N, C-alpha and C positions, 0 to 999 in steps of 0.2 A: 910935631903937630899931633894932637890927639883927635881921634875920630869920635864923632858923636855916637851915642848908643844906637840911634836909628840907622846910621850908616853901617855900623858893625853888624847889627841884626840883619840888615839887607844883604850884606856880603856873606854872612854865615848862612842865610837862607838860600842864596844863590849856590853856594858851595854844596849845601845839603841836596839841593835839587839836581845839581850836576852829578853828585855821587849816586843819587837814586837812579838817574838815567843810565849811568855807567853800569850800575848793578843789574839793571833790567837788561841792558845789552849783553852783559856777560851771561845772564841766565838764558837769554835767547840763543846765544852762540853755543852754550853747553847743550841745550835742547836740540839744536840743529845737528851738532856733532853726534849726539846719541841716536838721533833719527837716521842720519846718514850711515852710521855703523849698522843699524838694523837692515837698511836697504842692501848694503854690501853683503851682510851675512845671509840674507835670504837668497841672493844670487849664488853665493858659495854653496849654500845648503842644497840648492837645486842641482848644481853641477856635480857635486860630490855625492849626491844621494844621502845626505846626512839628515835623517829624519828628525832626530832630537834638536838639531840646530834650527831646522825649519820651524818646528813647533814653537821654539823660543822667540820667534820673530812676530808671532800673532797672538792676540788675546784669544782665549778659548771660545768666546762668543763672537769672534770675527766672521765676516762674510767675504766672499770673493765672487766676482763675475769675470771669468776669463774666456767667455765664448763657449768653449768645450765643457766648462763647468761653471755652474751658477748656484751657489748655496752657502751653507755654513762651512767654515774652515774645518770644523771637527768632522763633518761628513767626508770632506776631501781627504783629510789625514787618515780616516778609517779605511778609505779605499786604497791609499798608497802604502800604508804601513806594512802590509804583508804581501804587496805585489811582488811577483818574481823579478829578479834582476835580469835584464836582457844583456847578455855578454858583449855583443858588438855595438851597443848603443852608447854614443858619446854625446854629451850635452855641454854647451858653453854659453854663458851670459857675459856680455861686456857692457858695463854701465857707463853711460855718457853723462849728459847734462842732468843735474839734479837741482830742482828748485824747491825750497822748503819754506813754508810760511807758518810761523809758530804763533799760537794764540795762548799765551801763558795763563791768562786769567780764566780761560775755559778749559785748560789742561788738554788741549787738542792742537793738531797741526795738520796741514795738508802738504802733500809733496807730489811732484811730477818728475818721473825718472825716465829718461830716454834710454832704451836698452836694445841691443840687438843680440839675439840668441841664435845659436847655430846648433844643429844636431846632425849626427851621422848615423845612418842605420843601413841594414842590409835588407833589400827587397826580397820577395819570395823567389824571384828568378836569380838571385845572387848578386845583383847589381848594388854597388854601394851608392847610396843616395845622400846628398848633403842639402840641408834646408837652412836658409837664413831668414829669420823673421825679425822685422823691426817693430818694436812695440813701445808703448809708454805705460808705465805703471802709475796710476793715479790713486794715491793712498790717503786714507784718513788715519792719522795716528792719534792715540790717546795716551795720556800719562796717568798711570795709576801707581800710587805708593812710590813715586819718584822714578818709575820705569816707563820708558816709551816703547810701545809696540803697535803693530798695524791692527786697526779695528775694521777697516774696510778697504779692499783692493779691487780696483777696476783695471782691466787690461784692455787698452785701446790698440788695435792692430793698424799699423800704417802700411806695411806691405810685406810680402813674403815671396821668396823664390826657392825652387827646388830643382836641383840638377844632379845628373849622374856624375860620380867622381871618375875621372879618367887620368891616365898618366901613372907615374911611379910614386909610390909612397916614400917620402924622404926620411921617414923614421928609421933610425938605426937601432940594432939590438942594445947598444950601450946607452941609449938615451933614456933619461928618466921620463916615465909617462904618468899621466894622471890616473888616479884610481878612485874607487868609491870609498866613502868613509867606512870604517876607520883606518883603512890601509893606505890612504894617500899620505904623501910626504909631509903635508901640512900638520898632521897629527903627531909627527915624530921629530920635527926639526929641533925641538927644544930638549929632546931626550939626551 
């Protein structure tokens, strides 16, 4: 049985529409993947003190409102670039739920990232203090020349606790410990 020209055109049109929808979904997934990687790299950059990696996550004209800092990202980077390293200061970000909404036609996206960060520092009296802060990063991403980076970051604080560290440190001398970039094992695992 031969199909009429109208029927074939209708089927071909449907197939083309399905292919177009699939291509769009693939483009959205690739954008989401690229954005998710930037979110993870920004957490890694903070924890490892990797200035260059952090800079690569934001557009040069980006802004941030993090409560303790509100302004251009370039101003923030200028403050931290040459800041002295505090030897006993340890920082850790753990990324949880990430919701990304991509707007391909506008070359922008928004994301909400649940994160809890912890830091450990030594108080003036010698007490080791541990602080855990639960935040959400609310980011506007922009795509420029095929690359996704953060254009605006808002940090919403949900809660924070600070407690003195008591008890025995379970770290043994033979354990691999985290270090600042470029000395951390991450930078050398492929060597």
